[in-house]
DRENPANU-270316 format. One line per 4 residues: number of its first residue (from 1); their letters; for each residue x, y, z of C-alpha. Coordinates in Angstrom, 3 decimals. Layout:
NUM = A = X/Y/Z | ...
//
This chain:
1 = XXXX = 16.655/15.722/-4.188 | 17.771/16.244/-7.787 | 19.820/13.055/-7.683 | 16.882/11.172/-6.182
5 = XXXX = 14.590/12.451/-8.981 | 17.081/11.337/-11.643 | 17.290/7.918/-10.047 | 13.499/7.747/-9.916
9 = XXXX = 13.150/8.670/-13.603 | 15.927/6.244/-14.555 | 14.175/3.540/-12.533 | 10.877/4.298/-14.282
13 = XXXX = 12.644/4.139/-17.673 | 14.329/0.840/-16.838 | 11.073/-0.513/-15.419 | 9.238/0.530/-18.577
17 = XXXX = 11.822/-1.160/-20.816 | 11.732/-4.278/-18.645 | 7.922/-4.290/-18.778 | 8.024/-3.879/-22.546
21 = XXXX = 10.517/-6.732/-22.911 | 8.518/-8.843/-20.463 | 5.358/-7.969/-22.378 | 6.989/-8.980/-25.649
25 = XXXX = 8.253/-12.251/-24.154 | 4.870/-12.999/-22.577 | 3.202/-11.984/-25.816 | 5.520/-14.255/-27.777
29 = XXXX = 4.819/-17.223/-25.531 | 1.149/-16.327/-25.431 | 1.120/-16.179/-29.227 | 2.885/-19.488/-29.382
33 = XXXX = 0.516/-21.025/-26.846 | -2.557/-19.603/-28.540 | -1.203/-20.709/-31.859 | -0.838/-24.244/-30.548
37 = XXXX = -4.347/-24.143/-29.124 | -5.861/-22.679/-32.266 | -3.869/-25.097/-34.413 | -5.141/-27.968/-32.307
41 = XXXX = -8.690/-26.660/-32.542 | -8.273/-26.115/-36.257 | -6.951/-29.635/-36.625 | -9.887/-30.958/-34.623
45 = XXXX = -12.184/-29.235/-37.069 | -10.215/-30.806/-39.889 | -10.544/-34.138/-38.135 | -14.303/-33.701/-38.020
49 = XXXX = -14.259/-32.987/-41.751 | -12.077/-36.019/-42.413 | -14.195/-38.223/-40.166 | -17.385/-37.009/-41.775
53 = XXXX = -15.998/-37.649/-45.244 | -14.826/-41.126/-44.192 | -18.273/-41.962/-42.811 | -19.840/-40.680/-45.990
57 = XXXX = -17.613/-42.956/-48.063 | -18.353/-45.893/-45.816 | -22.088/-45.259/-46.083 | -21.880/-44.787/-49.798
61 = XXXX = -19.947/-48.015/-50.170 | -22.426/-49.762/-47.894 | -25.292/-48.506/-50.054 | -23.530/-49.802/-53.122
65 = XXXX = -23.106/-53.196/-51.517 | -26.748/-53.206/-50.522 | -27.796/-52.389/-54.087 | -25.626/-55.207/-55.385
69 = XXXX = -27.056/-57.519/-52.754 | -30.587/-56.602/-53.754 | -29.713/-57.059/-57.417 | -28.132/-60.420/-56.578
73 = XXXX = -31.473/-61.511/-55.017 | -33.353/-60.771/-58.183 | -34.577/-64.051/-59.944 | -33.811/-62.412/-63.255
77 = XXXX = -30.211/-62.033/-62.292 | -29.940/-65.308/-60.327 | -31.367/-67.403/-63.164 | -30.023/-65.141/-65.931
81 = XXXX = -33.369/-65.044/-67.537 | -32.877/-64.076/-71.133 | -35.624/-61.564/-71.254 | -35.110/-59.694/-68.091
85 = XXXX = -31.571/-60.033/-66.669 | -30.198/-57.185/-68.707 | -33.038/-54.855/-67.960 | -32.806/-55.632/-64.311
89 = XXXX = -29.092/-54.808/-64.235 | -29.654/-51.655/-66.288 | -32.138/-50.430/-63.738 | -29.686/-50.917/-60.900
93 = XXXX = -26.741/-49.583/-62.881 | -28.609/-46.423/-63.765 | -29.010/-45.652/-60.080 | -25.439/-46.519/-59.229
97 = XXXX = -23.652/-44.618/-61.955 | -23.596/-41.495/-59.814 | -21.372/-43.341/-57.338 | -18.850/-44.327/-60.004
101 = XXXX = -20.091/-47.842/-60.891 | -19.008/-48.446/-64.450 | -20.178/-51.976/-65.064 | -22.312/-54.671/-63.485
105 = XXXX = -21.889/-58.226/-64.594 | -22.738/-61.817/-63.840 | -20.646/-64.958/-64.299 | -22.827/-68.068/-64.546
109 = XXXX = -22.432/-71.088/-62.354 | -20.425/-73.032/-64.918 | -17.911/-70.224/-65.138 | -18.048/-70.218/-68.927
113 = XXXX = -20.103/-67.137/-69.741 | -20.044/-63.527/-68.532 | -23.193/-61.421/-68.739 | -22.585/-57.706/-68.263
117 = XXXX = -24.086/-54.255/-68.801 | -21.642/-51.376/-69.221 | -21.879/-47.751/-68.186 | -23.103/-46.975/-71.671
121 = XXXX = -25.970/-49.486/-71.262 | -24.256/-51.888/-73.612 | -25.112/-55.546/-73.079 | -22.220/-57.835/-73.314
125 = XXXX = -22.304/-61.675/-73.205 | -18.803/-63.012/-73.336 | -17.993/-66.697/-73.281 | -14.783/-67.605/-71.515
129 = XXXX = -13.084/-69.703/-69.056 | -13.810/-67.888/-65.798 | -14.044/-70.899/-63.527 | -10.317/-70.933/-62.874
133 = XXXX = -10.082/-67.269/-62.051 | -9.470/-66.228/-58.458 | -12.825/-64.537/-58.162 | -14.760/-67.596/-59.276
137 = XXXX = -12.808/-69.906/-57.032 | -13.409/-67.569/-54.075 | -17.119/-67.252/-54.796 | -17.575/-70.961/-55.176
141 = XXXX = -16.505/-71.571/-51.625 | -19.625/-71.991/-49.451 | -18.088/-70.074/-46.562 | -17.945/-66.969/-48.717
145 = XXXX = -21.682/-66.922/-49.241 | -23.040/-63.430/-48.560 | -19.554/-61.993/-48.401 | -17.868/-59.395/-50.589
149 = XXXX = -14.622/-59.923/-52.420 | -12.735/-56.842/-53.595 | -10.198/-56.959/-56.346 | -8.182/-53.778/-57.189
153 = XXXX = -7.567/-53.355/-60.820 | -6.891/-50.847/-63.558 | -9.309/-50.186/-66.281 | -8.066/-48.961/-69.587
157 = XXXX = -9.973/-46.048/-70.997 | -8.315/-45.308/-74.268 | -4.655/-44.719/-73.380 | -5.357/-44.028/-69.707
161 = XXXX = -5.529/-46.610/-67.022 | -7.814/-45.728/-64.232 | -7.737/-47.521/-60.897 | -10.956/-49.382/-60.320
165 = XXXX = -12.270/-51.738/-57.702 | -14.054/-54.885/-58.652 | -16.688/-55.887/-56.115 | -17.613/-59.558/-56.234
169 = XXXX = -20.492/-61.309/-54.453 | -21.352/-65.069/-54.739 | -24.770/-65.868/-56.296 | -27.000/-68.715/-55.127
173 = XXXX = -30.356/-69.760/-56.602 | -32.556/-68.828/-53.717 | -35.261/-66.651/-55.214 | -38.497/-67.943/-56.735
177 = XXXX = -40.827/-66.715/-59.454 | -43.263/-68.098/-61.912 | -40.529/-69.695/-63.940 | -38.726/-71.046/-60.943
181 = XXXX = -41.216/-71.645/-58.216 | -38.823/-73.805/-56.205 | -35.363/-72.359/-55.552 | -32.495/-74.794/-55.902
185 = XXXX = -30.134/-73.100/-53.469 | -27.150/-74.237/-55.456 | -24.183/-72.123/-56.441 | -24.851/-70.065/-59.559
189 = XXXX = -21.600/-68.123/-60.038 | -21.152/-64.596/-58.854 | -22.264/-61.064/-59.552 | -19.777/-58.216/-59.785
193 = XXXX = -19.569/-54.502/-60.341 | -16.664/-52.334/-61.332 | -16.308/-49.198/-59.242 | -14.293/-46.196/-60.364
197 = XXXX = -12.428/-45.452/-57.107 | -11.394/-41.954/-58.129 | -14.876/-41.018/-59.118 | -16.316/-42.680/-56.049
201 = XXXX = -14.050/-40.765/-53.680 | -13.911/-37.506/-55.622 | -17.640/-36.992/-55.311 | -17.186/-36.917/-51.535
205 = XXXX = -13.929/-35.059/-51.158 | -13.774/-32.515/-53.970 | -15.835/-29.886/-52.202 | -14.179/-30.155/-48.799
209 = XXXX = -12.502/-26.904/-47.712 | -10.508/-26.390/-44.585 | -9.995/-22.726/-43.855 | -9.537/-20.722/-47.033
213 = XXXX = -7.318/-23.042/-49.058 | -7.273/-26.373/-47.229 | -8.451/-29.535/-49.067 | -8.839/-33.281/-48.663
217 = XXXX = -7.074/-36.228/-50.207 | -7.359/-39.999/-49.848 | -5.215/-43.084/-50.225 | -6.205/-46.717/-50.592
221 = XXXX = -4.962/-49.660/-48.607 | -1.820/-49.851/-50.757 | -0.846/-46.234/-50.229 | -1.919/-45.025/-53.630
225 = XXXX = -3.716/-41.771/-54.055 | -7.323/-42.368/-54.959 | -8.036/-38.656/-54.787 | -5.854/-35.555/-54.654
229 = XXXX = -6.348/-31.972/-55.920 | -3.202/-32.527/-57.996 | -4.569/-34.845/-60.747 | -1.158/-36.301/-61.595
233 = XXXX = -0.967/-37.776/-58.082 | -4.098/-39.922/-58.480 | -3.266/-43.545/-58.828 | 0.375/-42.871/-57.868
237 = XXXX = 2.065/-44.158/-54.775 | 1.845/-41.525/-52.063 | 5.221/-42.509/-50.609 | 7.023/-41.783/-53.866
241 = XXXX = 5.133/-39.251/-55.905 | 5.838/-36.293/-53.571 | 9.560/-36.904/-53.617 | 9.496/-37.258/-57.373
245 = XXXX = 7.926/-33.825/-57.670 | 10.081/-31.986/-55.046 | 13.230/-33.932/-54.251 | 14.739/-31.166/-52.113
249 = XXXX = 12.119/-31.514/-49.421 | 12.057/-34.289/-46.888 | 8.651/-35.994/-46.733 | 9.571/-38.316/-43.892
253 = XXXX = 6.953/-36.819/-41.619 | 3.998/-37.362/-43.963 | 5.334/-40.767/-45.034 | 5.536/-41.815/-41.393
257 = XXXX = 1.981/-40.564/-40.808 | 0.721/-42.468/-43.836 | 2.542/-45.668/-42.955 | 2.140/-45.780/-39.179
261 = XXXX = -1.233/-44.127/-38.842 | -3.365/-43.906/-41.926 | -2.683/-47.369/-43.424 | -3.189/-48.939/-40.008
265 = XXXX = -6.647/-47.414/-39.698 | -5.722/-44.892/-36.982 | -7.551/-41.613/-36.634 | -5.679/-38.501/-35.529
269 = XXXX = -4.047/-35.150/-36.232 | -0.505/-34.010/-36.895 | 1.545/-31.810/-39.194 | 4.029/-32.208/-41.989
273 = XXXX = 6.069/-30.146/-44.448 | 5.026/-30.073/-48.045 | 6.621/-28.461/-51.088 | 3.533/-26.824/-52.520
277 = XXXX = 0.013/-25.746/-51.871 | -2.419/-24.603/-54.518 | 0.250/-23.284/-56.842 | 2.503/-21.890/-54.134
281 = XXXX = 5.813/-23.695/-53.785 | 8.307/-23.831/-50.969 | 8.615/-25.357/-47.541 | 5.042/-25.124/-46.372
285 = XXXX = 4.051/-26.504/-43.039 | 0.617/-28.070/-43.088 | -1.786/-29.300/-40.483 | -3.284/-32.701/-41.226
289 = XXXX = -6.252/-34.614/-39.814 | -6.866/-38.159/-40.999 | -9.564/-40.745/-40.557 | -9.803/-44.360/-41.835
293 = XXXX = -12.468/-45.503/-44.316 | -13.337/-49.024/-43.345 | -15.069/-50.958/-46.123 | -17.096/-53.362/-43.973
297 = XXXX = -17.825/-56.915/-44.958 | -15.118/-57.245/-47.538 | -12.535/-59.948/-47.966 | -9.781/-59.213/-47.506
301 = XXXX = -10.541/-56.225/-45.295 | -9.944/-52.936/-47.015 | -9.026/-49.683/-45.295 | -8.740/-46.426/-47.099
305 = XXXX = -7.820/-43.183/-45.383 | -9.068/-39.668/-45.851 | -6.872/-36.693/-44.919 | -7.832/-33.038/-44.614
309 = XXXX = -4.884/-30.648/-44.797 | -4.361/-26.896/-44.614 | -1.248/-24.745/-44.358 | -0.379/-23.346/-40.947
313 = XXXX = -0.698/-19.893/-42.454 | -4.450/-20.428/-42.359 | -4.149/-20.355/-38.581 | -1.334/-17.821/-38.484
317 = XXXX = -3.264/-15.269/-40.451 | -6.175/-15.431/-38.062 | -3.950/-15.359/-34.978 | -1.576/-12.793/-36.371
321 = XXXX = -4.412/-10.497/-37.255 | -5.912/-10.834/-33.785 | -2.537/-10.488/-32.142 | -1.610/-7.598/-34.375
325 = XXXX = -4.625/-5.729/-33.101 | -3.854/-6.883/-29.597 | -0.268/-5.624/-29.884 | -1.520/-2.374/-31.369
329 = XXXX = -3.894/-1.959/-28.436 | -1.177/-2.944/-25.958 | 1.263/-0.582/-27.626 | -1.308/2.177/-27.532
333 = XXXX = -2.019/1.499/-23.835 | 1.712/1.301/-23.011 | 2.330/4.456/-25.028 | -0.505/6.157/-23.156
337 = XXXX = 0.926/4.922/-19.833 | 4.440/6.073/-20.767 | 3.109/9.404/-21.997 | 1.079/9.789/-18.827
341 = XXXX = 4.060/8.749/-16.711 | 6.324/11.172/-18.544 | 3.746/13.912/-18.033 | 3.566/13.122/-14.320
345 = XXXX = 7.356/12.875/-14.122 | 7.664/16.153/-15.999 | 5.225/17.780/-13.613 | 7.031/16.240/-10.667
349 = XXXX = 10.348/17.340/-12.205 | 9.124/20.903/-12.565 | 7.573/20.797/-9.110 | 10.794/19.336/-7.732
353 = XXXX = 12.846/22.070/-9.386 | 10.540/24.718/-7.967 | 10.596/23.026/-4.596 | 14.363/22.656/-4.819
357 = XXXX = 14.727/26.354/-5.599 | 12.431/27.226/-2.731 | 14.283/24.834/-0.406 | 17.634/26.281/-1.485
361 = XXXX = 16.343/29.795/-0.861 | 14.948/28.801/2.508 | 18.157/26.939/3.277 | 20.218/30.005/2.441
365 = XXXX = 17.909/32.111/4.577 | 18.233/29.609/7.391 | 21.997/29.454/6.947 | 22.161/33.228/6.904
369 = XXXX = 19.921/33.392/9.941 | 21.945/30.660/11.624 | 25.187/32.456/10.798 | 23.770/35.698/12.145
373 = XXXX = 22.521/33.907/15.215 | 25.896/32.184/15.572 | 27.713/35.491/15.143 | 25.368/37.055/17.640
377 = XXXX = 25.871/34.265/20.139 | 29.579/33.844/19.494 | 30.145/37.588/19.400 | 28.222/38.222/22.562
381 = XXXX = 30.275/39.150/25.607 | 28.004/36.993/27.722 | 28.078/33.354/28.713 | 25.332/31.732/26.652
385 = XXXX = 24.606/28.091/27.257 | 21.837/25.503/27.116 | 21.345/22.699/29.600 | 19.482/19.425/29.941
389 = XXXX = 17.018/18.644/32.666 | 19.826/16.882/34.519 | 21.849/20.111/34.518 | 24.382/19.180/31.853
393 = XXXX = 25.741/21.437/29.121 | 24.064/21.013/25.756 | 25.866/23.939/24.168 | 28.096/26.842/25.166
397 = XXXX = 29.339/29.791/23.191 | 33.033/30.402/22.753 | 33.108/33.416/25.024 | 31.494/31.395/27.797
401 = XXXX = 33.935/28.519/27.304 | 36.911/30.861/27.452 | 35.412/32.658/30.426 | 34.712/29.522/32.458
405 = XXXX = 37.990/27.872/31.488 | 39.961/30.990/32.515 | 41.478/31.397/29.030 | 39.809/34.790/28.815
409 = XXXX = 42.034/36.034/31.613 | 45.227/34.420/30.372 | 47.314/37.139/28.691 | 49.356/34.527/26.812
413 = XXXX = 46.226/33.262/25.024 | 45.822/36.595/23.219 | 47.479/36.987/19.876 | 47.920/40.696/20.271
417 = XXXX = 47.196/43.137/23.057 | 43.707/44.490/23.017 | 42.330/41.662/20.923 | 40.729/38.413/22.007
421 = XXXX = 41.429/35.406/19.838 | 41.149/32.241/21.795 | 40.987/28.551/21.089 | 37.585/26.946/20.983
425 = XXXX = 37.099/25.142/24.288 | 33.358/24.553/23.920 | 33.797/20.831/23.253 | 35.300/20.373/26.704
429 = XXXX = 32.054/21.493/28.333 | 29.433/19.573/26.323 | 27.827/16.890/28.481 | 29.437/18.048/31.682
433 = XXXX = 27.462/19.184/34.711 | 26.903/22.880/35.338 | 27.829/22.297/38.957 | 31.448/21.677/37.920
437 = XXXX = 31.755/25.303/36.805 | 29.089/27.208/38.682 | 29.292/27.446/42.481 | 26.862/25.299/44.373
441 = XXXX = 26.001/28.005/46.840 | 22.589/29.017/47.993 | 21.952/31.267/45.007 | 22.790/29.000/42.111
445 = XXXX = 21.833/25.412/42.922 | 21.049/22.373/40.739 | 17.355/22.489/41.648 | 17.088/25.737/39.668
449 = XXXX = 17.141/23.831/36.343 | 14.475/21.427/37.593 | 12.394/24.383/38.782 | 12.635/26.132/35.404
453 = XXXX = 11.854/22.846/33.660 | 8.840/22.248/35.872 | 7.338/25.752/35.890 | 8.480/26.961/32.465
457 = XXXX = 8.928/30.453/33.897 | 12.194/32.373/33.445 | 14.284/33.331/36.411 | 17.174/35.747/36.941
461 = XXXX = 19.716/35.406/39.724 | 22.951/37.110/40.688 | 25.717/34.920/42.000 | 29.435/35.021/42.542
465 = XXXX = 31.952/32.901/40.681 | 35.607/32.250/41.265 | 37.867/31.442/38.330 | 41.443/30.900/39.311
469 = XXXX = 42.415/33.726/41.630 | 39.735/36.073/40.250 | 36.332/36.657/41.776 | 33.419/37.535/39.514
473 = XXXX = 29.794/38.393/39.825 | 27.392/37.035/37.214 | 23.795/37.863/36.479 | 22.287/34.678/35.043
477 = XXXX = 18.914/34.505/33.343 | 17.448/31.016/32.895 | 14.782/30.578/30.201 | 12.811/27.435/29.339
481 = XXXX = 12.953/26.549/25.622 | 9.705/24.858/24.582 | 8.621/22.942/21.476 | 5.438/23.443/19.468
485 = XXXX = 3.521/21.347/22.012 | 4.654/23.550/24.860 | 6.951/20.908/26.304 | 10.255/22.144/27.720
489 = XXXX = 13.136/20.763/25.654 | 16.081/22.556/27.241 | 16.986/25.471/29.449 | 18.739/28.486/27.965
493 = XXXX = 21.091/30.365/30.233 | 22.592/33.826/29.652 | 25.164/34.935/32.204 | 26.536/38.450/32.154
497 = XXXX = 29.630/39.569/33.961 | 28.475/42.254/36.400 | 31.689/42.399/38.414 | 32.318/46.014/37.399
501 = XXXX = 28.735/46.860/38.151 | 29.133/45.332/41.592 | 32.281/47.359/42.109 | 30.497/50.542/41.091
505 = XXXX = 27.653/49.703/43.384 | 30.158/49.149/46.161 | 31.824/52.427/45.277 | 28.502/54.174/45.388
509 = XXXX = 27.841/52.650/48.756 | 31.251/53.834/49.905 | 30.555/57.226/48.391 | 27.290/57.549/50.214
513 = XXXX = 28.905/56.267/53.349 | 31.760/58.707/52.981 | 29.360/61.507/52.219 | 27.501/60.781/55.430
517 = XXXX = 30.744/60.487/57.286 | 31.904/63.717/55.679 | 28.905/65.559/56.991 | 29.364/64.008/60.388
521 = XXXX = 33.093/64.704/60.339 | 32.547/68.312/59.290 | 30.156/68.866/62.222 | 32.376/67.076/64.677
525 = XXXX = 35.498/68.796/63.368 | 33.951/72.215/63.708 | 32.848/71.417/67.212 | 36.212/69.954/68.214
529 = XXXX = 38.494/72.319/66.318 | 37.703/75.389/68.453 | 38.148/73.812/71.900 | 41.157/71.974/70.531
533 = XXXX = 42.647/75.316/69.499 | 42.015/76.674/72.962 | 43.654/73.589/74.529 | 46.727/73.867/72.335
537 = XXXX = 46.903/77.648/72.988 | 46.849/77.201/76.718 | 49.227/74.291/76.434 | 51.672/76.432/74.486
541 = XXXX = 51.261/79.202/77.077 | 51.942/76.771/79.907 | 55.031/75.402/78.171 | 56.452/78.880/78.035
545 = XXXX = 55.781/79.442/81.767 | 57.076/76.094/83.069 | 60.782/75.331/82.822 | 61.749/72.338/80.626
549 = XXXX = 63.292/70.429/83.567 | 59.989/70.415/85.353 | 58.026/67.174/85.140 | 54.916/69.181/84.295
553 = XXXX = 56.679/70.507/81.232 | 57.013/66.977/79.889 | 53.334/66.327/80.577 | 52.440/69.478/78.702
557 = XXXX = 54.593/68.355/75.778 | 52.672/65.094/75.639 | 49.407/67.084/75.758 | 50.664/69.345/72.992
561 = XXXX = 51.838/66.355/70.899 | 48.524/64.530/71.256 | 46.670/67.741/70.730 | 48.552/68.360/67.445
565 = XXXX = 47.725/64.778/66.439 | 44.086/65.483/67.111 | 44.409/68.697/65.178 | 45.796/66.838/62.116
569 = XXXX = 42.909/64.436/62.344 | 40.483/67.301/62.596 | 42.173/69.055/59.678 | 41.889/65.875/57.620
573 = XXXX = 38.251/65.638/58.555 | 37.768/69.250/57.596 | 39.615/68.698/54.347 | 37.442/65.650/53.675
577 = XXXX = 34.321/67.693/54.386 | 35.373/70.449/51.977 | 35.672/68.093/48.886 | 32.208/69.010/47.792
581 = XXXX = 33.480/72.377/46.838 | 33.881/72.861/43.098 | 37.320/73.447/41.600 | 38.114/74.548/38.028
585 = XXXX = 41.920/73.901/38.261 | 43.438/72.019/35.278 | 46.301/69.695/36.137 | 49.092/67.878/34.367
589 = XXXX = 49.193/64.331/35.724 | 52.821/63.631/34.837 | 53.949/66.928/36.399 | 52.134/66.109/39.628
593 = XXXX = 53.650/62.623/39.636 | 57.144/64.049/39.155 | 56.562/66.383/42.125 | 55.587/63.413/44.284
597 = XXXX = 58.575/61.403/43.023 | 60.837/64.209/44.239 | 59.300/63.953/47.727 | 59.409/60.172/48.101
601 = XXXX = 62.634/59.513/46.219 | 64.845/59.710/49.261 | 62.519/57.553/51.328 | 62.462/54.916/48.569
605 = XXXX = 66.239/54.717/48.604 | 66.229/54.226/52.374 | 63.576/51.487/52.132 | 65.509/49.775/49.273
609 = XXXX = 62.674/50.206/46.889 | 63.351/50.673/43.207 | 61.108/53.072/41.377 | 60.050/52.199/37.822
613 = XXXX = 58.399/55.000/35.928 | 56.441/54.523/32.740 | 54.875/57.864/32.006 | 53.228/58.413/28.634
617 = XXXX = 54.293/61.655/27.040 | 51.824/64.336/26.007 | 49.111/63.146/28.293 | 45.944/65.194/28.099
621 = XXXX = 45.164/67.283/31.121 | 42.525/66.575/33.742 | 40.305/68.819/35.775 | 41.593/68.507/39.357
625 = XXXX = 43.471/70.447/41.966 | 47.212/69.669/41.667 | 47.716/69.735/45.423 | 44.936/67.245/45.978
629 = XXXX = 46.226/65.049/43.172 | 49.691/65.070/44.714 | 48.086/64.144/48.035 | 46.346/61.177/46.335
633 = XXXX = 49.537/59.953/44.657 | 51.562/60.509/47.828 | 49.066/58.494/49.910 | 49.146/55.615/47.444
637 = XXXX = 52.953/55.602/47.209 | 53.311/55.781/51.001 | 50.959/52.811/51.349 | 53.035/50.955/48.748
641 = XXXX = 56.232/51.721/50.633 | 54.600/50.515/53.856 | 53.642/47.253/52.127 | 57.291/46.574/51.175
645 = XXXX = 59.223/46.506/54.490 | 61.914/44.375/52.875 | 62.182/46.450/49.737 | 60.874/45.809/46.253
649 = XXXX = 59.651/47.604/43.186 | 57.326/50.523/42.892 | 55.902/50.795/39.361 | 54.155/54.001/38.385
653 = XXXX = 52.461/54.160/34.998 | 50.492/56.923/33.343 | 48.604/56.424/30.072 | 45.792/57.737/28.011
657 = XXXX = 42.874/55.373/27.470 | 41.777/56.749/24.144 | 38.677/54.531/24.011 | 37.275/55.816/27.298
661 = XXXX = 38.958/59.235/26.894 | 40.414/58.997/30.371 | 43.829/59.265/31.919 | 44.911/56.304/33.973
665 = XXXX = 47.571/56.217/36.667 | 48.644/52.828/37.946 | 50.653/52.644/41.177 | 51.728/49.053/41.815
669 = XXXX = 54.027/47.453/44.310 | 55.489/44.051/44.966 | 54.489/44.116/48.610 | 52.612/41.750/50.834
673 = XXXX = 49.225/42.519/49.359 | 45.960/43.178/51.168 | 44.266/40.310/52.899 | 40.923/39.269/51.597
677 = XXXX = 39.048/40.143/54.771 | 40.403/43.725/54.637 | 39.778/44.512/51.014 | 36.175/45.568/51.571
681 = XXXX = 37.150/48.022/54.286 | 40.212/49.838/52.984 | 38.237/52.985/52.141 | 36.423/53.058/55.484
685 = XXXX = 37.455/56.063/57.605 | 39.855/55.267/60.426 | 40.382/51.722/59.185 | 44.061/50.866/59.194
689 = XXXX = 46.240/47.810/59.511 | 49.174/49.890/60.699 | 50.364/49.976/64.225 | 48.967/52.530/66.621
693 = XXXX = 50.475/55.920/65.945 | 51.698/55.002/62.419 | 48.517/55.935/60.615 | 45.154/57.600/61.104
697 = XXXX = 43.163/55.368/58.762 | 42.088/58.374/56.692 | 44.635/58.250/53.842 | 42.662/56.007/51.444
701 = XXXX = 39.419/57.574/52.630 | 40.665/60.999/51.637 | 42.141/59.602/48.408 | 38.842/57.999/47.497
705 = XXXX = 37.004/61.199/48.277 | 39.317/63.312/46.108 | 39.143/61.028/43.093 | 35.419/60.583/43.422
709 = XXXX = 35.061/64.381/43.682 | 36.647/64.809/40.255 | 34.354/62.099/38.749 | 37.139/59.571/38.652
713 = XXXX = 37.444/56.025/39.845 | 39.990/54.081/41.780 | 40.286/50.301/41.423 | 42.230/47.805/43.419
717 = XXXX = 43.952/44.593/42.395 | 45.872/42.776/45.050 | 47.324/39.357/45.731 | 48.838/38.264/48.995
721 = XXXX = 51.851/36.012/49.268 | 49.533/33.145/50.187 | 47.534/33.657/47.011 | 50.516/34.085/44.684
725 = XXXX = 53.961/33.629/46.229 | 55.671/35.035/43.140 | 53.490/37.769/41.689 | 52.022/39.176/44.863
729 = XXXX = 51.465/42.852/45.527 | 48.904/45.613/45.216 | 47.974/47.780/42.266 | 45.781/50.918/42.447
733 = XXXX = 44.460/52.310/39.179 | 43.299/55.910/39.330 | 41.172/57.001/36.377 | 40.239/60.629/35.692
737 = XXXX = 38.297/62.025/32.750 | 40.218/64.070/30.215 | 39.512/67.777/30.362 | 38.045/69.395/27.253
741 = XXXX = 37.604/73.072/26.880 | 34.276/74.409/25.732 | 35.594/74.917/22.182 | 36.941/71.405/22.012
745 = XXXX = 33.700/70.075/23.432 | 31.731/71.988/20.807 | 33.968/70.638/18.025 | 33.464/67.091/19.285
749 = XX = 29.777/67.625/19.828 | 30.081/66.809/23.499
//
């Protein structure tokens, strides 16, 4: 979770940086695009200014031509009337001086005299030979009637030459008055005016402003400046004067615009690099809009051009200011977003840390709980498993795996005696069917799982189980494990080994059965014992009276022999019936065993049976009658001897089970073992597998009764030759509680 949070924050940081860079790039291109748009719009505005100025110049020039035309229609001017021609020109000149007209004159039809009025209202009549001049020759041509002839020139004013334009119009005698009532219509020379081009253009362009510092300038049809804010440029060639002033800068762009656009009468916009602007020097990029000034009706045709220029900084300042505020707002918004994101991330970080701590704590609790549960399950001495609906193992604890695999009963699998350390065999069971390990008898059947799954109700059954050569009884409880929706997800099974319990129950049944038989035997024995004594007494009497060679004597001996046999049976029954009597005798087990060994030792040698003794020294004493104990051990050893007709080993072991505080005596043989069908009946009275006359069938019954009387137990383990051809034989384990005196019991708190 922590790593995921770091990745998330790192991703947010990278995303923020990428967005900022993308924003800057988009902003840059947006600025550039907006700048181009605004520059274009700005240039269009400049073009409107240039166009308007050009139209103003054209109109002003047209008005001038109209005034000259009107003046040329005056009879005073056509006929050069001595009294009035000068006044008439003065009147017109006074109205045209504001446009830059400096002089209006008239050359007569002979081309020998010039009549003129100057800007200072001076009248000048100058004789001369004008008829050979270009203007006179042009005016004299009939086809040029009513046309305008323009002649560029320089007019000296003191030491300064100013560019002027001489406007010439042919004069014909076409007007009539009192002195000339009939017009002659013949050529009468021409009328002219001298126009100060700089003055004429300056009046229109001087006040033009584009942006804060932009201005206008104009060139004539020869590329000479006729107006420019820099006075030294006026009258100079526009293609040369810029380079003369700033040779380091290339003016190719503006020269190309002037040559290819402006002088050809094209209207448009563009840009160029200049070396100055209103006192500021350097490489200054300027926007330019230009428009032609077409002087209509002239010969040859004249085209001036007006340009309106402004530095790009005029546009940049506006855009930069707007974009500066835009960037400030964007930066503020981005900063607010980042700050908000960081706040959210910080909150999420803190929440994640808290959640992580809580998850870790819960995880530890779960791990601890799981470990405890695992210890509980793995440490349980029960078979704990879970199964699918199809009856297959989902899980199985280690004890169960070792139990079902038989490893639990393999002495070699234990590391040390008394401890149980086994390999983990649980993996071998996962996915396998329960039926492979549990018996498919009528008690435990596969439909049980389906029944639990269907009903959801737990069920407990007791069933037998055979593992290897061992038979077990298990008590299995099946429980349905449900989810939150109440649906059964699996079936939990807990099987407990109740083999010992079953044995105890069987012993109790035998005890009750023996108790009943004891009561019955006691009654029968008492009833039979007296008449039997009478029979034997009379039999003994008759034996004394009848000689031995008599056949009757032999019959009596048989009666006496059978009667004694009946008497031993009755005595055994009486002994069995007297076991309920309480005895306070304390016995030494090993001493009693040694006494029995002394009795059977000779018989063992005859039967080729080797005795192996393993008696633990300093055994605690038990509370039992020594005679009865010797009878128990003698019965068991005799049975062992009978089970080894071909010889063998008789192993007798005594030990102190300190955990149960009991003394154990194990009497084992390597005999033929007890058949399975007889094992349940060995303690039944009168049950015997011996031949008739070799046993009464009361030995183990009496043994069981004695041991049970002293609160002990006797267990049997036996294997026939068919079950185990090598390790066959029978082993009886007699267990008696250790005797504790009252003082010892008080010390131990018993």
